[in-house]
MIFIBA-995044 format. One record per residue: x, y, z of N, C-alpha, C in turn; residue in one letter. Coordinates in steps of 0.001 Angstrom, whole numbers. Layout:
MIFIBA-995044
REC       nc1       nc2       nc3      cac1      cac2      cac3       cc1       cc2       cc3   residuo
REC         X         Y         Z         X         Y         Z         X         Y         Z         A
...
***
This chain:
MIFIBA-995044
REC       nc1       nc2       nc3      cac1      cac2      cac3       cc1       cc2       cc3   residuo
REC       856     -1148         0         0         0         0       912      1223         0         M
REC       735      2024      -971      1588      3189     -1099       795      4409      -677         S
REC      1397      5175       218       759      6395       716      1531      7596       194         L
REC       815      8641        58      1483      9856      -388      2282     10444       767         S
REC      3246     11313       433      4079     11942      1452      3241     12713      2456         R
REC      2282     13385      1972      1410     14188      2828       688     13287      3843         K
REC       185     12153      3371      -515     11225      4269       455     10619      5274         R
REC      1682     10297      4854      2657      9736      5780      3025     10734      6857         R
REC      3180     12011      6486      3476     13047      7487      2313     13187      8467         K
REC      1098     13191      7936       -79     13286      8817      -143     12083      9751         E
REC       116     10895      9244        99      9689     10086      1190      9751     11145         L
REC      2396     10238     10780      3468     10360     11759      3096     11376     12833         K
REC      2510     12516     12425      2069     13515     13408       999     12919     14311         R
REC        57     12193     13694     -1017     11565     14472      -443     10527     15432         L
REC       559      9770     14964      1168      8768     15825      1907      9437     16974         Q
REC      2632     10502     16680      3350     11188     17755      2377     11838     18730         S
REC      1258     12349     18219       236     12925     19112      -364     11839     19998         S
REC      -616     10679     19400     -1181      9572     20175      -195      9119     21248         A
REC      1099      9021     20929      2106      8630     21917      2220      9673     23020         E
REC      2154     10930     22628      2200     12008     23626       980     11945     24540         E
REC      -203     11703     23951     -1434     11569     24737     -1336     10367     25678         L
REC      -795      9265     25174      -627      8076     26001       298      8368     27177         W
REC      1376      9049     26955      2293      9411     28032      1626     10331     29040         G
REC       852     11314     28524       138     12223     29431      -862     11449     30296         D
REC     -1554     10502     29678     -2531      9707     30432     -1827      8870     31495         Q
REC      -697      8295     31181        54      7516     32160       489      8407     33327         Q
REC       935      9607     33010      1343     10553     34045       159     10923     34934         H
REC     -1010     11180     34322     -2211     11531     35094     -2631     10369     35994         V
REC     -2587      9138     35466     -2962      7973     36270     -2001      7760     37437         L
REC      -689      7974     37201       282      7847     38289        10      8888     39362         E
REC      -280     10113     38932      -579     11178     39883     -1873     10867     40658         H
REC     -2900     10343     39954     -4167     10007     40618     -3953      8893     41631         A
REC     -3125      7893     41309     -2828      6828     42258     -2108      7363     43484         N
REC     -1188      8280     43294      -465      8873     44424     -1422      9654     45321         A
REC     -2314     10410     44703     -3297     11176     45489     -4206     10230     46261         V
REC     -4649      9127     45630     -5531      8168     46304     -4815      7505     47473         A
REC     -3539      7151     47316     -2781      6564     48416     -2664      7529     49583         R
REC     -2359      8783     49268     -2230      9791     50332     -3566     10021     51028         E
REC     -4645     10048     50264     -5971     10230     50868     -6303      9063     51788         A
REC     -5980      7837     51375     -6227      6662     52208     -5423      6745     53505         S
REC     -4163      7154     53385     -3318      7296     54576     -3872      8351     55531         R
REC     -4286      9496     54981     -4853     10562     55804     -6168     10116     56463         Q
REC     -6967      9346     55719     -8225      8847     56278     -7961      7916     57457         L
REC     -6928      7094     57359     -6550      6229     58479     -6158      7042     59693         G
REC     -5387      8121     59480     -4987      8997     60593     -6203      9652     61230         H
REC     -7101     10172     60404     -8300     10843     60942     -9152      9847     61723         I
REC     -9267      8627     61195    -10057      7610     61891     -9468      7328     63261         T
REC     -8150      7141     63333     -7518      6856     64622     -7578      8041     65572         R
REC     -7439      9252     65051     -7346     10429     65910     -8698     11027     66273         E
REC     -9695     10923     65394    -10967     11602     65627    -12143     10652     65842         E
REC    -12299      9700     64943    -13511      8875     64966    -13500      7901     66132         V
REC    -12410      7181     66310    -12345      6167     67372    -12564      6790     68746         V
REC    -11913      7916     69087    -12184      8497     70407    -13650      8936     70575         P
REC    -14252      9464     69517    -15659      9877     69624    -16571      8665     69821         R
REC    -16285      7599     69113    -17092      6386     69281    -16928      5844     70695         V
REC    -15712      5823     71193    -15482      5352     72569    -16232      6214     73573         R
REC    -16137      7528     73392    -16831      8440     74310    -18343      8224     74248         T
REC    -18884      8090     73058    -20316      7849     72917    -20730      6536     73548         G
REC    -19912      5490     73370    -20217      4199     73986    -20189      4314     75503         Y
REC    -19143      4945     76019    -19012      5065     77469    -20122      5916     78082         E
REC    -20585      6937     77365    -21582      7831     77964    -23018      7418     77683         S
REC    -23278      6705     76590    -24664      6380     76236    -24989      4888     76347         Y
REC    -24148      4052     75793    -24474      2625     75703    -24134      1887     76994         V
REC    -22941      2087     77504    -22504      1326     78672    -23400      1516     79890         R
REC    -23842      2748     80224    -24738      2868     81377    -26031      2055     81202         P
REC    -26567      2027     80001    -27780      1243     79762    -27529      -243     79907         G
REC    -26391      -700     79411    -26043     -2117     79536    -25822     -2471     81008         V
REC    -25129     -1615     81736    -24899     -1877     83161    -26215     -1889     83930         D
REC    -27096      -956     83599    -28387      -905     84281    -29216     -2155     83954         Q
REC    -29201     -2579     82701    -29940     -3788     82318    -29363     -5012     83023         A
REC    -28029     -5073     83141    -27398     -6185     83845    -27811     -6196     85313         R
REC    -27839     -5009     85928    -28238     -4905     87333    -29697     -5334     87518         H
REC    -30570     -4877     86628    -31991     -5242     86718    -32163     -6753     86538         V
REC    -31452     -7334     85591    -31566     -8783     85356    -31086     -9569     86563         A
REC    -29973     -9150     87155    -29464     -9852     88342    -30424     -9725     89512         R
REC    -30924     -8514     89751    -31827     -8338     90895    -33136     -9091     90677         S
REC    -33620     -9129     89434    -34840     -9884     89150    -34597    -11371     89360         T
REC    -33467    -11870     88890    -33145    -13285     89090    -33027    -13639     90559         G
REC    -32395    -12761     91322    -32275    -13018     92762    -33639    -12985     93442         E
REC    -34501    -12045     93032    -35831    -11969     93632    -36645    -13214     93303         A
REC    -36554    -13666     92079    -37276    -14890     91698    -36736    -16063     92510         V
REC    -35428    -16123     92652    -34820    -17224     93398    -35202    -17187     94874         E
REC    -35294    -15986     95457    -35612    -15869     96880    -37092    -16011     97187         R
REC    -37967    -15513     96288    -39383    -15434     96626    -40255    -16392     95823         K
REC    -40105    -16419     94523    -41036    -17172     93678    -40791    -18672     93768         V
REC    -39536    -19092     93669    -39239    -20529     93694    -39665    -21164     95019         V
REC    -39372    -20568     96178    -39860    -21183     97418    -41390    -21198     97503         P
REC    -42040    -20146     96988    -43504    -20123     97042    -44096    -21233     96187         A
REC    -43523    -21455     95017    -44013    -22544     94161    -43743    -23889     94835         I
REC    -42599    -24037     95431    -42286    -25277     96144    -43251    -25523     97291         G
REC    -43546    -24472     98058    -44499    -24615     99165    -45880    -24996     98651         N
REC    -46312    -24365     97551    -47637    -24667     97009    -47703    -26111     96517         A
REC    -46675    -26560     95824    -46654    -27948     95352    -46621    -28921     96526         L
REC    -45846    -28597     97542    -45804    -29458     98734    -47161    -29542     99419         G
REC    -47849    -28396     99511    -49166    -28395    100157    -50159    -29227     99357         A
REC    -50136    -29093     98035    -51059    -29867     97198    -50770    -31356     97332         V
REC    -49490    -31712     97335    -49149    -33126     97462    -49520    -33673     98834         M
REC    -49320    -32889     99868    -49686    -33369    101215    -51194    -33496    101355         S
REC    -51959    -32581    100739    -53424    -32699    100772    -53848    -33970    100048         I
REC    -53206    -34268     98924    -53520    -35498     98191    -53196    -36732     99016         G
REC    -52059    -36702     99733    -51694    -37838    100581    -52698    -38022    101721         D
REC    -53099    -36918    102336    -54072    -36991    103432    -55412    -37500    102919         V
REC    -55836    -37038    101737    -57129    -37462    101206    -57125    -38938    100844         A
REC    -55989    -39495    100474    -55915    -40910    100117    -55690    -41827    101320         N
REC    -55455    -41269    102463    -55224    -42076    103666    -56526    -42781    104069         D
REC    -56431    -44068    104376    -57619    -44873    104704    -58255    -44416    106014         A
REC    -57463    -44019    106985    -58019    -43575    108269    -58834    -42308    108099         R
REC    -58340    -41384    107256    -59070    -40135    107013    -60377    -40435    106296         V
REC    -60371    -41352    105370    -61598    -41706    104641    -62642    -42305    105592         R
REC    -62206    -43171    106484    -63171    -43766    107445    -63730    -42709    108371         R
REC    -62883    -41786    108830    -63351    -40734    109739    -64347    -39829    109031         A
REC    -64080    -39469    107793    -64988    -38606    107040    -66293    -39348    106751         V
REC    -66204    -40643    106478    -67409    -41430    106203    -68294    -41516    107439         A
REC    -67708    -41565    108642    -68505    -41602    109871    -69179    -40276    110131         R
REC    -68504    -39162    109803    -69070    -37841    110085    -70153    -37492    109079         I
REC    -69880    -37606    107821    -70831    -37206    106775    -70835    -38265    105680         A
REC    -71567    -39335    105886    -71524    -40398    104893    -72207    -40032    103575         P
REC    -73213    -39187    103615    -73956    -38847    102401    -73204    -37843    101514         R
REC    -72337    -37043    102104    -71680    -35999    101317    -70694    -36572    100305         S
REC    -70187    -37787    100565    -69230    -38373     99644    -69840    -39454     98764         F
REC    -71121    -39624     98828    -71762    -40612     97964    -71786    -40059     96543         A
REC    -71437    -40862     95573    -71443    -40356     94196    -72861    -40027     93744         P
REC    -73024    -38867     93190    -74339    -38442     92729    -74437    -38672     91234         Q
REC    -75585    -39160     90821    -75826    -39431     89413    -76128    -38112     88725         K
REC    -75354    -37816     87691    -75570    -36574     86944    -75932    -36934     85515         K
REC    -76580    -36018     84843    -76932    -36214     83442    -75739    -35916     82545         G
REC    -75933    -36075     81265    -74819    -35808     80342    -74440    -34323     80382         P
REC    -73161    -34075     80355    -72675    -32703     80406    -72332    -32176     79019         G
REC    -71690    -31013     78995    -71337    -30369     77732    -70299    -31188     76971         A
REC    -69382    -31840     77674    -68375    -32665     77023    -68988    -33827     76261         G
REC    -70057    -34395     76828    -70738    -35497     76151    -71309    -35033     74825         T
REC    -71969    -33889     74845    -72564    -33363     73613    -71484    -32977     72589         Y
REC    -70390    -32430     73048    -69291    -32110     72132    -68716    -33376     71505         L
REC    -68560    -34436     72291    -68030    -35692     71764    -68984    -36296     70740         A
REC    -70282    -36246     71018    -71269    -36775     70069    -71221    -35979     68768         I
REC    -71146    -34649     68856    -71069    -33806     67657    -69813    -34099     66849         G
REC    -68671    -34263     67522    -67431    -34577     66819    -67526    -35929     66128         A
REC    -68167    -36906     66772    -68350    -38218     66163    -69231    -38147     64925         G
REC    -70302    -37364     64981    -71197    -37219     63825    -70461    -36555     62667         I
REC    -69664    -35516     62958    -68919    -34830     61905    -67879    -35763     61284         I
REC    -67207    -36565     62104    -66217    -37511     61591    -66881    -38564     60713         A
REC    -68032    -39076     61155    -68743    -40083     60366    -69203    -39497     59034         A
REC    -69674    -38247     59047    -70108    -37603     57804    -68919    -37414     56862         A
REC    -67768    -37047     57380    -66578    -36895     56552    -66150    -38207     55926         G
REC    -66182    -39278     56686    -65824    -40600     56154    -66808    -41021     55083         I
REC    -68110    -40796     55339    -69128    -41164     54360    -68931    -40380     53066         A
REC    -68624    -39105     53142    -68401    -38290     51952    -67184    -38785     51176         Y
REC    -66106    -39140     51894    -64901    -39640     51232    -65189    -40948     50502         A
REC    -65954    -41834     51139    -66309    -43094     50490    -67168    -42830     49267         V
REC    -68126    -41911     49370    -69005    -41590     48248    -68197    -41025     47074         W
REC    -67236    -40138     47359    -66404    -39565     46308    -65544    -40640     45653         Q
REC    -65116    -41622     46434    -64262    -42674     45889    -65024    -43590     44949         T
REC    -66248    -43962     45319    -66985    -44967     44565    -68046    -44415     43632         F
REC    -68190    -43118     43499    -69242    -42581     42634    -68918    -42855     41165         R
REC    -69950    -42946     40375    -69764    -43234     38951    -69560    -41920     38224         A
REC    -68376    -41725     37723    -68059    -40514     36991    -67603    -40929     35604         D
REC    -68353    -40544     34605    -68063    -40979     33236    -66735    -40427     32725         D
REC    -66322    -39275     33219    -65091    -38676     32741    -63852    -39392     33264         E
REC    -63986    -40109     34369    -62841    -40779     34952    -62580    -42149     34325         L
REC    -63567    -42739     33695    -63441    -44095     33159    -63165    -44036     31665         W
REC    -62380    -44966     31166    -62065    -45073     29746    -62861    -46248     29195         V
REC    -63539    -46032     28087    -64345    -47101     27488    -63430    -48162     26891         A
REC    -63886    -49436     26963    -63087    -50542     26455    -63129    -50652     24938         D
REC    -64185    -50160     24318    -64378    -50392     22880    -63988    -49164     22056         D
REC    -62852    -48573     22300    -62407    -47447     21507    -61876    -47961     20177         E
REC    -62096    -47222     19100    -61575    -47676     17793    -60053    -47515     17774         P
REC    -59371    -48468     17216    -57913    -48442     17161    -57380    -47618     16008         S
REC    -58202    -47277     15001    -57738    -46484     13865    -57512    -45041     14220         T
REC    -58302    -44508     15133    -58157    -43095     15530    -56870    -42848     16282         G
REC    -56375    -43831     17009    -55141    -43676     17793    -53943    -43577     16878         A
REC    -53959    -44261     15770    -52801    -44241     14862    -52721    -42916     14112         A
REC    -53853    -42260     13847    -53817    -40994     13111    -53454    -39830     13999         T
REC    -53640    -39932     15303    -53331    -38830     16227    -51826    -38651     16418         D
REC    -51065    -39636     16153    -49619    -39572     16403    -48973    -38776     15377         I
***
């Protein structure tokens, strides 16, 4: 490919301009990297000198007192539960168990039977609310089972395939 002198000079000028631009860009990128490194270093200094002390001060003045107070409240509540609630529950359970033991004692039963024999006779009562609820639940369960059986055995023409289908139609559908 033969170029005219004028075109070769223009190409050489363009090439030298491109090389000069490339060098300028490299210089700008080196300078930008240096500035970014210095900014990062300065940011580290500011963080150590300004931000960390402020965060520590804020933690010490705002967060730590709340945490200490919550810790104190939790400890005092735990101690109060341990001193008052647990023994009270233990006493109540002990009393209930001792009442049950006394009520099951044969001597106590004989003494109570001598004093008031009619008060401990079992009284015949009619059906209560639980009986009616149980009967209703049984009826609903039986109805559900009956419906399931009916759905299983009902004659549905869409579910069954006829035995006498023509075999010629199957070959043309493919």
